[in-house]
CHARMM-style PDB file with segment names, atoms N, HN, CA, C and O in Angstrom:
ATOM      1  N   UNK     1       0.827  -1.186   0.000  1.00  0.00      PROA
ATOM      2  CA  UNK     1       0.000   0.000   0.000  1.00  0.00      PROA
ATOM      3  C   UNK     1       0.871   1.249   0.000  1.00  0.00      PROA
ATOM      4  O   UNK     1       0.517   2.246  -0.630  1.00  0.00      PROA
ATOM      5  N   UNK     2       1.971   1.212   0.676  1.00  0.00      PROA
ATOM      6  HN  UNK     2       2.258   0.402   1.188  1.00  0.00      PROA
ATOM      7  CA  UNK     2       2.836   2.376   0.753  1.00  0.00      PROA
ATOM      8  C   UNK     2       3.546   2.670  -0.567  1.00  0.00      PROA
ATOM      9  O   UNK     2       4.149   3.732  -0.719  1.00  0.00      PROA
ATOM     10  N   UNK     3       3.480   1.739  -1.525  1.00  0.00      PROA
ATOM     11  HN  UNK     3       2.990   0.876  -1.402  1.00  0.00      PROA
ATOM     12  CA  UNK     3       4.128   1.947  -2.820  1.00  0.00      PROA
ATOM     13  C   UNK     3       3.212   2.666  -3.816  1.00  0.00      PROA
ATOM     14  O   UNK     3       3.679   3.149  -4.848  1.00  0.00      PROA
ATOM     15  N   UNK     4       1.931   2.737  -3.517  1.00  0.00      PROA
ATOM     16  HN  UNK     4       1.551   2.344  -2.679  1.00  0.00      PROA
ATOM     17  CA  UNK     4       0.979   3.386  -4.427  1.00  0.00      PROA
ATOM     18  C   UNK     4       1.142   4.901  -4.346  1.00  0.00      PROA
ATOM     19  O   UNK     4       1.424   5.437  -3.274  1.00  0.00      PROA
ATOM     20  N   UNK     5       0.966   5.598  -5.476  1.00  0.00      PROA
ATOM     21  HN  UNK     5       0.737   5.163  -6.346  1.00  0.00      PROA
ATOM     22  CA  UNK     5       1.028   7.063  -5.463  1.00  0.00      PROA
ATOM     23  C   UNK     5      -0.010   7.646  -4.505  1.00  0.00      PROA
ATOM     24  O   UNK     5      -1.035   7.018  -4.238  1.00  0.00      PROA
ATOM     25  N   UNK     6       0.251   8.822  -4.000  1.00  0.00      PROA
ATOM     26  HN  UNK     6       1.083   9.332  -4.217  1.00  0.00      PROA
ATOM     27  CA  UNK     6      -0.614   9.420  -2.982  1.00  0.00      PROA
ATOM     28  C   UNK     6      -2.014   9.756  -3.496  1.00  0.00      PROA
ATOM     29  O   UNK     6      -2.956   9.821  -2.706  1.00  0.00      PROA
ATOM     30  N   UNK     7      -2.167   9.972  -4.814  1.00  0.00      PROA
ATOM     31  HN  UNK     7      -1.402   9.919  -5.455  1.00  0.00      PROA
ATOM     32  CA  UNK     7      -3.495  10.309  -5.344  1.00  0.00      PROA
ATOM     33  C   UNK     7      -4.323   9.078  -5.677  1.00  0.00      PROA
ATOM     34  O   UNK     7      -5.440   9.218  -6.175  1.00  0.00      PROA
ATOM     35  N   UNK     8      -3.819   7.883  -5.422  1.00  0.00      PROA
ATOM     36  HN  UNK     8      -2.912   7.769  -5.017  1.00  0.00      PROA
ATOM     37  CA  UNK     8      -4.577   6.658  -5.644  1.00  0.00      PROA
ATOM     38  C   UNK     8      -5.391   6.351  -4.395  1.00  0.00      PROA
ATOM     39  O   UNK     8      -4.893   6.450  -3.273  1.00  0.00      PROA
ATOM     40  N   UNK     9      -6.653   5.975  -4.607  1.00  0.00      PROA
ATOM     41  HN  UNK     9      -7.057   5.895  -5.519  1.00  0.00      PROA
ATOM     42  CA  UNK     9      -7.527   5.584  -3.501  1.00  0.00      PROA
ATOM     43  C   UNK     9      -7.679   4.078  -3.509  1.00  0.00      PROA
ATOM     44  O   UNK     9      -7.872   3.467  -4.560  1.00  0.00      PROA
ATOM     45  N   UNK    10      -7.592   3.491  -2.347  1.00  0.00      PROA
ATOM     46  HN  UNK    10      -7.436   3.987  -1.493  1.00  0.00      PROA
ATOM     47  CA  UNK    10      -7.770   2.051  -2.236  1.00  0.00      PROA
ATOM     48  C   UNK    10      -9.231   1.738  -2.494  1.00  0.00      PROA
ATOM     49  O   UNK    10     -10.116   2.322  -1.868  1.00  0.00      PROA
ATOM     50  N   UNK    11      -9.485   0.824  -3.408  1.00  0.00      PROA
ATOM     51  HN  UNK    11      -8.766   0.349  -3.916  1.00  0.00      PROA
ATOM     52  CA  UNK    11     -10.859   0.530  -3.812  1.00  0.00      PROA
ATOM     53  C   UNK    11     -11.385  -0.716  -3.115  1.00  0.00      PROA
ATOM     54  O   UNK    11     -12.472  -0.702  -2.538  1.00  0.00      PROA
ATOM     55  N   UNK    12     -10.624  -1.773  -3.170  1.00  0.00      PROA
ATOM     56  HN  UNK    12      -9.741  -1.785  -3.639  1.00  0.00      PROA
ATOM     57  CA  UNK    12     -11.113  -3.041  -2.647  1.00  0.00      PROA
ATOM     58  C   UNK    12      -9.913  -3.914  -2.329  1.00  0.00      PROA
ATOM     59  O   UNK    12      -8.906  -3.885  -3.037  1.00  0.00      PROA
ATOM     60  N   UNK    13     -10.025  -4.682  -1.274  1.00  0.00      PROA
ATOM     61  HN  UNK    13     -10.843  -4.706  -0.699  1.00  0.00      PROA
ATOM     62  CA  UNK    13      -8.964  -5.615  -0.924  1.00  0.00      PROA
ATOM     63  C   UNK    13      -9.321  -6.976  -1.498  1.00  0.00      PROA
ATOM     64  O   UNK    13     -10.440  -7.461  -1.333  1.00  0.00      PROA
ATOM     65  N   UNK    14      -8.374  -7.571  -2.161  1.00  0.00      PROA
ATOM     66  HN  UNK    14      -7.465  -7.176  -2.295  1.00  0.00      PROA
ATOM     67  CA  UNK    14      -8.545  -8.919  -2.692  1.00  0.00      PROA
ATOM     68  C   UNK    14      -7.591  -9.846  -1.947  1.00  0.00      PROA
ATOM     69  O   UNK    14      -6.717  -9.376  -1.219  1.00  0.00      PROA
ATOM     70  N   UNK    15      -7.746 -11.127  -2.116  1.00  0.00      PROA
ATOM     71  HN  UNK    15      -8.457 -11.509  -2.708  1.00  0.00      PROA
ATOM     72  CA  UNK    15      -6.824 -12.064  -1.506  1.00  0.00      PROA
ATOM     73  C   UNK    15      -5.451 -11.843  -2.133  1.00  0.00      PROA
ATOM     74  O   UNK    15      -5.283 -12.000  -3.343  1.00  0.00      PROA
ATOM     75  N   UNK    16      -4.499 -11.491  -1.334  1.00  0.00      PROA
ATOM     76  HN  UNK    16      -4.636 -11.364  -0.352  1.00  0.00      PROA
ATOM     77  CA  UNK    16      -3.114 -11.261  -1.757  1.00  0.00      PROA
ATOM     78  C   UNK    16      -2.968 -10.157  -2.791  1.00  0.00      PROA
ATOM     79  O   UNK    16      -1.996 -10.162  -3.546  1.00  0.00      PROA
ATOM     80  N   UNK    17      -3.897  -9.212  -2.852  1.00  0.00      PROA
ATOM     81  HN  UNK    17      -4.687  -9.207  -2.239  1.00  0.00      PROA
ATOM     82  CA  UNK    17      -3.798  -8.124  -3.833  1.00  0.00      PROA
ATOM     83  C   UNK    17      -4.581  -6.911  -3.345  1.00  0.00      PROA
ATOM     84  O   UNK    17      -5.451  -7.023  -2.481  1.00  0.00      PROA
ATOM     85  N   UNK    18      -4.267  -5.775  -3.899  1.00  0.00      PROA
ATOM     86  HN  UNK    18      -3.561  -5.683  -4.601  1.00  0.00      PROA
ATOM     87  CA  UNK    18      -4.965  -4.531  -3.605  1.00  0.00      PROA
ATOM     88  C   UNK    18      -5.459  -3.930  -4.917  1.00  0.00      PROA
ATOM     89  O   UNK    18      -4.823  -4.090  -5.959  1.00  0.00      PROA
ATOM     90  N   UNK    19      -6.600  -3.235  -4.861  1.00  0.00      PROA
ATOM     91  HN  UNK    19      -7.117  -3.104  -4.015  1.00  0.00      PROA
ATOM     92  CA  UNK    19      -7.116  -2.527  -6.035  1.00  0.00      PROA
ATOM     93  C   UNK    19      -7.182  -1.047  -5.694  1.00  0.00      PROA
ATOM     94  O   UNK    19      -7.517  -0.660  -4.574  1.00  0.00      PROA
ATOM     95  N   UNK    20      -6.854  -0.234  -6.684  1.00  0.00      PROA
ATOM     96  HN  UNK    20      -6.581  -0.548  -7.594  1.00  0.00      PROA
ATOM     97  CA  UNK    20      -6.842   1.205  -6.481  1.00  0.00      PROA
ATOM     98  C   UNK    20      -7.589   1.910  -7.596  1.00  0.00      PROA
ATOM     99  O   UNK    20      -7.788   1.358  -8.678  1.00  0.00      PROA
ATOM    100  N   UNK    21      -7.996   3.128  -7.318  1.00  0.00      PROA
ATOM    101  HN  UNK    21      -7.834   3.577  -6.439  1.00  0.00      PROA
ATOM    102  CA  UNK    21      -8.649   3.967  -8.313  1.00  0.00      PROA
ATOM    103  C   UNK    21      -8.123   5.389  -8.142  1.00  0.00      PROA
ATOM    104  O   UNK    21      -7.492   5.718  -7.138  1.00  0.00      PROA
ATOM    105  N   UNK    22      -8.389   6.202  -9.120  1.00  0.00      PROA
ATOM    106  HN  UNK    22      -8.901   5.935  -9.936  1.00  0.00      PROA
ATOM    107  CA  UNK    22      -7.982   7.606  -9.070  1.00  0.00      PROA
ATOM    108  C   UNK    22      -9.230   8.469  -9.242  1.00  0.00      PROA
ATOM    109  O   UNK    22     -10.262   7.975  -9.694  1.00  0.00      PROA
ATOM    110  N   UNK    23      -9.150   9.724  -8.895  1.00  0.00      PROA
ATOM    111  HN  UNK    23      -8.311  10.126  -8.528  1.00  0.00      PROA
ATOM    112  CA  UNK    23     -10.306  10.605  -9.120  1.00  0.00      PROA
ATOM    113  C   UNK    23     -10.743  10.630 -10.590  1.00  0.00      PROA
ATOM    114  O   UNK    23     -11.935  10.705 -10.886  1.00  0.00      PROA
ATOM    115  N   UNK    24      -9.775  10.568 -11.500  1.00  0.00      PROA
ATOM    116  HN  UNK    24      -8.806  10.507 -11.259  1.00  0.00      PROA
ATOM    117  CA  UNK    24     -10.102  10.566 -12.939  1.00  0.00      PROA
ATOM    118  C   UNK    24     -10.874   9.312 -13.315  1.00  0.00      PROA
ATOM    119  O   UNK    24     -11.832   9.376 -14.086  1.00  0.00      PROA
ATOM    120  N   UNK    25     -10.456   8.162 -12.770  1.00  0.00      PROA
ATOM    121  HN  UNK    25      -9.678   8.110 -12.145  1.00  0.00      PROA
ATOM    122  CA  UNK    25     -11.171   6.921 -13.069  1.00  0.00      PROA
ATOM    123  C   UNK    25     -12.574   6.924 -12.478  1.00  0.00      PROA
ATOM    124  O   UNK    25     -13.510   6.426 -13.102  1.00  0.00      PROA
ATOM    125  N   UNK    26     -12.727   7.479 -11.284  1.00  0.00      PROA
ATOM    126  HN  UNK    26     -11.966   7.884 -10.777  1.00  0.00      PROA
ATOM    127  CA  UNK    26     -14.062   7.576 -10.680  1.00  0.00      PROA
ATOM    128  C   UNK    26     -14.979   8.431 -11.545  1.00  0.00      PROA
ATOM    129  O   UNK    26     -16.148   8.098 -11.737  1.00  0.00      PROA
ATOM    130  N   UNK    27     -14.447   9.530 -12.066  1.00  0.00      PROA
ATOM    131  HN  UNK    27     -13.497   9.800 -11.910  1.00  0.00      PROA
ATOM    132  CA  UNK    27     -15.240  10.412 -12.926  1.00  0.00      PROA
ATOM    133  C   UNK    27     -15.628   9.700 -14.220  1.00  0.00      PROA
ATOM    134  O   UNK    27     -16.766   9.811 -14.678  1.00  0.00      PROA
ATOM    135  N   UNK    28     -14.687   8.975 -14.802  1.00  0.00      PROA
ATOM    136  HN  UNK    28     -13.763   8.885 -14.430  1.00  0.00      PROA
ATOM    137  CA  UNK    28     -14.971   8.231 -16.032  1.00  0.00      PROA
ATOM    138  C   UNK    28     -16.012   7.148 -15.781  1.00  0.00      PROA
ATOM    139  O   UNK    28     -16.903   6.937 -16.603  1.00  0.00      PROA
ATOM    140  N   UNK    29     -15.901   6.464 -14.650  1.00  0.00      PROA
ATOM    141  HN  UNK    29     -15.177   6.635 -13.981  1.00  0.00      PROA
ATOM    142  CA  UNK    29     -16.877   5.433 -14.310  1.00  0.00      PROA
ATOM    143  C   UNK    29     -18.280   6.035 -14.186  1.00  0.00      PROA
ATOM    144  O   UNK    29     -19.255   5.449 -14.657  1.00  0.00      PROA
ATOM    145  N   UNK    30     -18.375   7.199 -13.557  1.00  0.00      PROA
ATOM    146  HN  UNK    30     -17.583   7.675 -13.175  1.00  0.00      PROA
ATOM    147  CA  UNK    30     -19.672   7.858 -13.408  1.00  0.00      PROA
ATOM    148  C   UNK    30     -20.250   8.226 -14.773  1.00  0.00      PROA
ATOM    149  O   UNK    30     -21.448   8.057 -15.001  1.00  0.00      PROA
ATOM    150  N   UNK    31     -19.415   8.727 -15.682  1.00  0.00      PROA
ATOM    151  HN  UNK    31     -18.441   8.864 -15.497  1.00  0.00      PROA
ATOM    152  CA  UNK    31     -19.881   9.086 -17.024  1.00  0.00      PROA
ATOM    153  C   UNK    31     -20.371   7.857 -17.781  1.00  0.00      PROA
ATOM    154  O   UNK    31     -21.394   7.904 -18.463  1.00  0.00      PROA
ATOM    155  N   UNK    32     -19.639   6.768 -17.656  1.00  0.00      PROA
ATOM    156  HN  UNK    32     -18.808   6.730 -17.102  1.00  0.00      PROA
ATOM    157  CA  UNK    32     -20.017   5.526 -18.348  1.00  0.00      PROA
ATOM    158  C   UNK    32     -21.347   5.006 -17.812  1.00  0.00      PROA
ATOM    159  O   UNK    32     -22.220   4.613 -18.586  1.00  0.00      PROA
ATOM    160  N   UNK    33     -21.504   5.003 -16.488  1.00  0.00      PROA
ATOM    161  HN  UNK    33     -20.795   5.323 -15.858  1.00  0.00      PROA
ATOM    162  CA  UNK    33     -22.760   4.519 -15.907  1.00  0.00      PROA
ATOM    163  C   UNK    33     -23.928   5.414 -16.287  1.00  0.00      PROA
ATOM    164  O   UNK    33     -25.031   4.925 -16.534  1.00  0.00      PROA
ATOM    165  N   UNK    34     -23.696   6.714 -16.335  1.00  0.00      PROA
ATOM    166  HN  UNK    34     -22.800   7.111 -16.135  1.00  0.00      PROA
ATOM    167  CA  UNK    34     -24.752   7.646 -16.745  1.00  0.00      PROA
ATOM    168  C   UNK    34     -25.141   7.415 -18.204  1.00  0.00      PROA
ATOM    169  O   UNK    34     -26.322   7.440 -18.551  1.00  0.00      PROA
ATOM    170  N   UNK    35     -24.145   7.191 -19.048  1.00  0.00      PROA
ATOM    171  HN  UNK    35     -23.186   7.170 -18.766  1.00  0.00      PROA
ATOM    172  CA  UNK    35     -24.425   6.930 -20.464  1.00  0.00      PROA
ATOM    173  C   UNK    35     -25.203   5.634 -20.631  1.00  0.00      PROA
ATOM    174  O   UNK    35     -26.095   5.545 -21.475  1.00  0.00      PROA
ATOM    175  N   UNK    36     -24.868   4.633 -19.829  1.00  0.00      PROA
ATOM    176  HN  UNK    36     -24.144   4.706 -19.143  1.00  0.00      PROA
ATOM    177  CA  UNK    36     -25.589   3.362 -19.900  1.00  0.00      PROA
ATOM    178  C   UNK    36     -27.056   3.557 -19.514  1.00  0.00      PROA
ATOM    179  O   UNK    36     -27.950   3.013 -20.161  1.00  0.00      PROA
ATOM    180  N   UNK    37     -27.296   4.329 -18.466  1.00  0.00      PROA
ATOM    181  HN  UNK    37     -26.569   4.771 -17.940  1.00  0.00      PROA
ATOM    182  CA  UNK    37     -28.673   4.613 -18.057  1.00  0.00      PROA
ATOM    183  C   UNK    37     -29.439   5.336 -19.161  1.00  0.00      PROA
ATOM    184  O   UNK    37     -30.586   4.996 -19.451  1.00  0.00      PROA
ATOM    185  N   UNK    38     -28.801   6.334 -19.778  1.00  0.00      PROA
ATOM    186  HN  UNK    38     -27.869   6.610 -19.542  1.00  0.00      PROA
ATOM    187  CA  UNK    38     -29.448   7.068 -20.867  1.00  0.00      PROA
ATOM    188  C   UNK    38     -29.743   6.149 -22.041  1.00  0.00      PROA
ATOM    189  O   UNK    38     -30.798   6.253 -22.666  1.00  0.00      PROA
ATOM    190  N   UNK    39     -28.812   5.245 -22.343  1.00  0.00      PROA
ATOM    191  HN  UNK    39     -27.954   5.160 -21.835  1.00  0.00      PROA
ATOM    192  CA  UNK    39     -29.004   4.307 -23.438  1.00  0.00      PROA
ATOM    193  C   UNK    39     -30.226   3.431 -23.195  1.00  0.00      PROA
ATOM    194  O   UNK    39     -31.014   3.185 -24.108  1.00  0.00      PROA
ATOM    195  N   UNK    40     -30.377   2.963 -21.963  1.00  0.00      PROA
ATOM    196  HN  UNK    40     -29.737   3.162 -21.222  1.00  0.00      PROA
ATOM    197  CA  UNK    40     -31.518   2.108 -21.645  1.00  0.00      PROA
ATOM    198  C   UNK    40     -32.837   2.862 -21.759  1.00  0.00      PROA
ATOM    199  O   UNK    40     -33.836   2.300 -22.209  1.00  0.00      PROA
ATOM    200  N   UNK    41     -32.850   4.122 -21.359  1.00  0.00      PROA
ATOM    201  HN  UNK    41     -32.039   4.579 -20.994  1.00  0.00      PROA
ATOM    202  CA  UNK    41     -34.065   4.935 -21.496  1.00  0.00      PROA
ATOM    203  C   UNK    41     -34.411   5.118 -22.969  1.00  0.00      PROA
ATOM    204  O   UNK    41     -35.571   4.986 -23.360  1.00  0.00      PROA
ATOM    205  N   UNK    42     -33.410   5.421 -23.780  1.00  0.00      PROA
ATOM    206  HN  UNK    42     -32.468   5.528 -23.462  1.00  0.00      PROA
ATOM    207  CA  UNK    42     -33.639   5.601 -25.226  1.00  0.00      PROA
ATOM    208  C   UNK    42     -34.143   4.304 -25.847  1.00  0.00      PROA
ATOM    209  O   UNK    42     -35.074   4.311 -26.652  1.00  0.00      PROA
ATOM    210  N   UNK    43     -33.516   3.185 -25.464  1.00  0.00      PROA
ATOM    211  HN  UNK    43     -32.760   3.179 -24.810  1.00  0.00      PROA
ATOM    212  CA  UNK    43     -33.930   1.890 -26.010  1.00  0.00      PROA
ATOM    213  C   UNK    43     -35.385   1.596 -25.631  1.00  0.00      PROA
ATOM    214  O   UNK    43     -36.165   1.142 -26.468  1.00  0.00      PROA
ATOM    215  N   UNK    44     -35.748   1.852 -24.371  1.00  0.00      PROA
ATOM    216  HN  UNK    44     -35.113   2.221 -23.691  1.00  0.00      PROA
ATOM    217  CA  UNK    44     -37.124   1.622 -23.939  1.00  0.00      PROA
ATOM    218  C   UNK    44     -38.099   2.503 -24.717  1.00  0.00      PROA
ATOM    219  O   UNK    44     -39.174   2.047 -25.105  1.00  0.00      PROA
ATOM    220  N   UNK    45     -37.722   3.774 -24.946  1.00  0.00      PROA
ATOM    221  HN  UNK    45     -36.848   4.144 -24.630  1.00  0.00      PROA
ATOM    222  CA  UNK    45     -38.589   4.685 -25.694  1.00  0.00      PROA
ATOM    223  C   UNK    45     -38.772   4.220 -27.138  1.00  0.00      PROA
ATOM    224  O   UNK    45     -39.865   4.324 -27.696  1.00  0.00      PROA
ATOM    225  N   UNK    46     -37.707   3.713 -27.733  1.00  0.00      PROA
ATOM    226  HN  UNK    46     -36.819   3.629 -27.280  1.00  0.00      PROA
ATOM    227  CA  UNK    46     -37.808   3.194 -29.111  1.00  0.00      PROA
ATOM    228  C   UNK    46     -38.744   1.994 -29.143  1.00  0.00      PROA
ATOM    229  O   UNK    46     -39.605   1.895 -30.017  1.00  0.00      PROA
ATOM    230  N   UNK    47     -38.574   1.083 -28.190  1.00  0.00      PROA
ATOM    231  HN  UNK    47     -37.875   1.163 -27.481  1.00  0.00      PROA
ATOM    232  CA  UNK    47     -39.441  -0.092 -28.157  1.00  0.00      PROA
ATOM    233  C   UNK    47     -40.893   0.301 -27.924  1.00  0.00      PROA
ATOM    234  O   UNK    47     -41.798  -0.289 -28.514  1.00  0.00      PROA
ATOM    235  N   UNK    48     -41.119   1.287 -27.075  1.00  0.00      PROA
ATOM    236  HN  UNK    48     -40.384   1.766 -26.597  1.00  0.00      PROA
ATOM    237  CA  UNK    48     -42.479   1.779 -26.862  1.00  0.00      PROA
ATOM    238  C   UNK    48     -43.052   2.351 -28.144  1.00  0.00      PROA
ATOM    239  O   UNK    48     -44.225   2.135 -28.451  1.00  0.00      PROA
ATOM    240  N   UNK    49     -42.229   3.086 -28.903  1.00  0.00      PROA
ATOM    241  HN  UNK    49     -41.276   3.262 -28.653  1.00  0.00      PROA
ATOM    242  CA  UNK    49     -42.726   3.710 -30.132  1.00  0.00      PROA
ATOM    243  C   UNK    49     -43.143   2.670 -31.165  1.00  0.00      PROA
ATOM    244  O   UNK    49     -43.996   2.943 -32.010  1.00  0.00      PROA
ATOM    245  N   UNK    50     -42.543   1.472 -31.102  1.00  0.00      PROA
ATOM    246  HN  UNK    50     -41.850   1.251 -30.416  1.00  0.00      PROA
ATOM    247  CA  UNK    50     -42.931   0.393 -32.012  1.00  0.00      PROA
ATOM    248  C   UNK    50     -44.020  -0.484 -31.416  1.00  0.00      PROA
ATOM    249  O   UNK    50     -44.472  -1.441 -32.044  1.00  0.00      PROA
ATOM    250  N   UNK    51     -44.437  -0.153 -30.204  1.00  0.00      PROA
ATOM    251  HN  UNK    51     -44.070   0.624 -29.694  1.00  0.00      PROA
ATOM    252  CA  UNK    51     -45.506  -0.915 -29.568  1.00  0.00      PROA
ATOM    253  C   UNK    51     -45.048  -2.222 -28.966  1.00  0.00      PROA
ATOM    254  O   UNK    51     -45.856  -3.123 -28.738  1.00  0.00      PROA
ATOM    255  N   UNK    52     -43.767  -2.331 -28.710  1.00  0.00      PROA
ATOM    256  HN  UNK    52     -43.112  -1.599 -28.896  1.00  0.00      PROA
ATOM    257  CA  UNK    52     -43.255  -3.561 -28.126  1.00  0.00      PROA
ATOM    258  C   UNK    52     -42.351  -3.246 -26.947  1.00  0.00      PROA
ATOM    259  O   UNK    52     -41.467  -2.394 -27.034  1.00  0.00      PROA
ATOM    260  N   UNK    53     -42.585  -3.942 -25.852  1.00  0.00      PROA
ATOM    261  HN  UNK    53     -43.303  -4.635 -25.782  1.00  0.00      PROA
ATOM    262  CA  UNK    53     -41.687  -3.901 -24.707  1.00  0.00      PROA
ATOM    263  C   UNK    53     -41.508  -5.321 -24.220  1.00  0.00      PROA
ATOM    264  O   UNK    53     -42.450  -6.114 -24.242  1.00  0.00      PROA
ATOM    265  N   UNK    54     -40.318  -5.643 -23.784  1.00  0.00      PROA
ATOM    266  HN  UNK    54     -39.553  -4.999 -23.766  1.00  0.00      PROA
ATOM    267  CA  UNK    54     -40.062  -6.962 -23.217  1.00  0.00      PROA
ATOM    268  C   UNK    54     -40.889  -7.083 -21.944  1.00  0.00      PROA
ATOM    269  O   UNK    54     -40.995  -6.111 -21.197  1.00  0.00      PROA
ATOM    270  N   UNK    55     -41.470  -8.233 -21.678  1.00  0.00      PROA
ATOM    271  HN  UNK    55     -41.383  -9.023 -22.285  1.00  0.00      PROA
ATOM    272  CA  UNK    55     -42.346  -8.380 -20.513  1.00  0.00      PROA
ATOM    273  C   UNK    55     -41.705  -7.951 -19.197  1.00  0.00      PROA
ATOM    274  O   UNK    55     -42.409  -7.448 -18.322  1.00  0.00      PROA
ATOM    275  N   UNK    56     -40.397  -8.131 -19.026  1.00  0.00      PROA
ATOM    276  HN  UNK    56     -39.825  -8.539 -19.737  1.00  0.00      PROA
ATOM    277  CA  UNK    56     -39.738  -7.751 -17.772  1.00  0.00      PROA
ATOM    278  C   UNK    56     -39.684  -6.240 -17.593  1.00  0.00      PROA
ATOM    279  O   UNK    56     -39.513  -5.764 -16.471  1.00  0.00      PROA
ATOM    280  N   UNK    57     -39.824  -5.483 -18.662  1.00  0.00      PROA
ATOM    281  HN  UNK    57     -39.963  -5.870 -19.573  1.00  0.00      PROA
ATOM    282  CA  UNK    57     -39.705  -4.034 -18.552  1.00  0.00      PROA
ATOM    283  C   UNK    57     -41.024  -3.371 -18.157  1.00  0.00      PROA
ATOM    284  O   UNK    57     -41.063  -2.168 -17.898  1.00  0.00      PROA
ATOM    285  N   UNK    58     -42.095  -4.147 -18.113  1.00  0.00      PROA
ATOM    286  HN  UNK    58     -42.064  -5.124 -18.324  1.00  0.00      PROA
ATOM    287  CA  UNK    58     -43.386  -3.593 -17.730  1.00  0.00      PROA
ATOM    288  C   UNK    58     -43.684  -3.976 -16.294  1.00  0.00      PROA
ATOM    289  O   UNK    58     -43.708  -5.162 -15.962  1.00  0.00      PROA
ATOM    290  N   UNK    59     -43.913  -2.991 -15.438  1.00  0.00      PROA
ATOM    291  HN  UNK    59     -43.894  -2.028 -15.708  1.00  0.00      PROA
ATOM    292  CA  UNK    59     -44.163  -3.290 -14.024  1.00  0.00      PROA
ATOM    293  C   UNK    59     -45.355  -4.217 -13.838  1.00  0.00      PROA
ATOM    294  O   UNK    59     -46.393  -4.055 -14.480  1.00  0.00      PROA
ATOM    295  N   UNK    60     -45.190  -5.186 -12.956  1.00  0.00      PROA
ATOM    296  HN  UNK    60     -44.347  -5.318 -12.435  1.00  0.00      PROA
ATOM    297  CA  UNK    60     -46.293  -6.077 -12.612  1.00  0.00      PROA
ATOM    298  C   UNK    60     -46.525  -7.216 -13.584  1.00  0.00      PROA
ATOM    299  O   UNK    60     -47.356  -8.082 -13.313  1.00  0.00      PROA
ATOM    300  N   UNK    61     -45.826  -7.249 -14.702  1.00  0.00      PROA
ATOM    301  HN  UNK    61     -45.151  -6.545 -14.923  1.00  0.00      PROA
ATOM    302  CA  UNK    61     -46.048  -8.335 -15.653  1.00  0.00      PROA
ATOM    303  C   UNK    61     -45.108  -9.486 -15.346  1.00  0.00      PROA
ATOM    304  O   UNK    61     -44.013  -9.296 -14.816  1.00  0.00      PROA
ATOM    305  N   UNK    62     -45.554 -10.669 -15.684  1.00  0.00      PROA
ATOM    306  HN  UNK    62     -46.444 -10.824 -16.114  1.00  0.00      PROA
ATOM    307  CA  UNK    62     -44.731 -11.844 -15.453  1.00  0.00      PROA
ATOM    308  C   UNK    62     -44.105 -12.275 -16.769  1.00  0.00      PROA
ATOM    309  O   UNK    62     -44.688 -12.129 -17.843  1.00  0.00      PROA
ATOM    310  N   UNK    63     -42.916 -12.803 -16.649  1.00  0.00      PROA
ATOM    311  HN  UNK    63     -42.442 -12.921 -15.776  1.00  0.00      PROA
ATOM    312  CA  UNK    63     -42.197 -13.249 -17.844  1.00  0.00      PROA
ATOM    313  C   UNK    63     -42.870 -14.493 -18.406  1.00  0.00      PROA
ATOM    314  O   UNK    63     -43.199 -15.432 -17.681  1.00  0.00      PROA
ATOM    315  N   UNK    64     -43.062 -14.470 -19.703  1.00  0.00      PROA
ATOM    316  HN  UNK    64     -42.795 -13.707 -20.292  1.00  0.00      PROA
ATOM    317  CA  UNK    64     -43.675 -15.611 -20.368  1.00  0.00      PROA
ATOM    318  C   UNK    64     -42.609 -16.626 -20.719  1.00  0.00      PROA
ATOM    319  O   UNK    64     -41.493 -16.278 -21.102  1.00  0.00      PROA
ATOM    320  N   UNK    65     -42.969 -17.857 -20.583  1.00  0.00      PROA
ATOM    321  HN  UNK    65     -43.877 -18.140 -20.272  1.00  0.00      PROA
ATOM    322  CA  UNK    65     -42.050 -18.931 -20.919  1.00  0.00      PROA
ATOM    323  C   UNK    65     -42.165 -19.256 -22.398  1.00  0.00      PROA
ATOM    324  O   UNK    65     -43.261 -19.337 -22.953  1.00  0.00      PROA
ATOM    325  N   UNK    66     -41.015 -19.439 -23.022  1.00  0.00      PROA
ATOM    326  HN  UNK    66     -40.125 -19.374 -22.572  1.00  0.00      PROA
ATOM    327  CA  UNK    66     -41.017 -19.815 -24.446  1.00  0.00      PROA
ATOM    328  C   UNK    66     -41.496 -21.247 -24.612  1.00  0.00      PROA
ATOM    329  O   UNK    66     -41.182 -22.108 -23.790  1.00  0.00      PROA
ATOM    330  N   UNK    67     -42.250 -21.507 -25.664  1.00  0.00      PROA
ATOM    331  HN  UNK    67     -42.505 -20.808 -26.332  1.00  0.00      PROA
ATOM    332  CA  UNK    67     -42.647 -22.900 -25.907  1.00  0.00      PROA
ATOM    333  C   UNK    67     -41.420 -23.722 -26.305  1.00  0.00      PROA
ATOM    334  O   UNK    67     -40.514 -23.218 -26.969  1.00  0.00      PROA
ATOM    335  N   UNK    68     -41.401 -24.968 -25.900  1.00  0.00      PROA
ATOM    336  HN  UNK    68     -42.137 -25.378 -25.360  1.00  0.00      PROA
ATOM    337  CA  UNK    68     -40.258 -25.815 -26.251  1.00  0.00      PROA
ATOM    338  C   UNK    68     -40.365 -26.181 -27.728  1.00  0.00      PROA
ATOM    339  O   UNK    68     -41.464 -26.302 -28.269  1.00  0.00      PROA
ATOM    340  N   UNK    69     -39.214 -26.356 -28.373  1.00  0.00      PROA
ATOM    341  HN  UNK    69     -38.321 -26.258 -27.933  1.00  0.00      PROA
ATOM    342  CA  UNK    69     -39.226 -26.725 -29.796  1.00  0.00      PROA
ATOM    343  C   UNK    69     -39.913 -28.067 -30.000  1.00  0.00      PROA
ATOM    344  O   UNK    69     -39.880 -28.932 -29.124  1.00  0.00      PROA
ATOM    345  N   UNK    70     -40.529 -28.232 -31.149  1.00  0.00      PROA
ATOM    346  HN  UNK    70     -40.556 -27.530 -31.861  1.00  0.00      PROA
ATOM    347  CA  UNK    70     -41.313 -29.435 -31.415  1.00  0.00      PROA
ATOM    348  C   UNK    70     -40.454 -30.679 -31.580  1.00  0.00      PROA
ATOM    349  O   UNK    70     -40.961 -31.795 -31.466  1.00  0.00      PROA
ATOM    350  N   UNK    71     -39.164 -30.509 -31.846  1.00  0.00      PROA
ATOM    351  HN  UNK    71     -38.752 -29.603 -31.939  1.00  0.00      PROA
ATOM    352  CA  UNK    71     -38.323 -31.667 -32.090  1.00  0.00      PROA
ATOM    353  C   UNK    71     -37.777 -32.267 -30.797  1.00  0.00      PROA
ATOM    354  O   UNK    71     -37.068 -33.273 -30.850  1.00  0.00      PROA
ATOM    355  N   UNK    72     -38.085 -31.680 -29.636  1.00  0.00      PROA
ATOM    356  HN  UNK    72     -38.661 -30.863 -29.593  1.00  0.00      PROA
ATOM    357  CA  UNK    72     -37.563 -32.249 -28.379  1.00  0.00      PROA
ATOM    358  C   UNK    72     -38.545 -33.166 -27.735  1.00  0.00      PROA
ATOM    359  OT1 UNK    72     -38.263 -33.726 -26.675  1.00  0.00      PROA
TER     360      UNK     72
END
């Protein structure tokens, strides 16, 4: 731990290893997660515009089971 640069933050302890992050990496991670959230909203809006949503994306609906193939 004493060998890591002073601007590195300890993130998680692993067995026989240490993980670190920097303020820049934390900022990048936040941007990536925000972009992922925006992507999912856009995808849901597109699916809504076509009149289709996956059953799991609608509150209170249960997932439908696919029929098994006829050859099994």
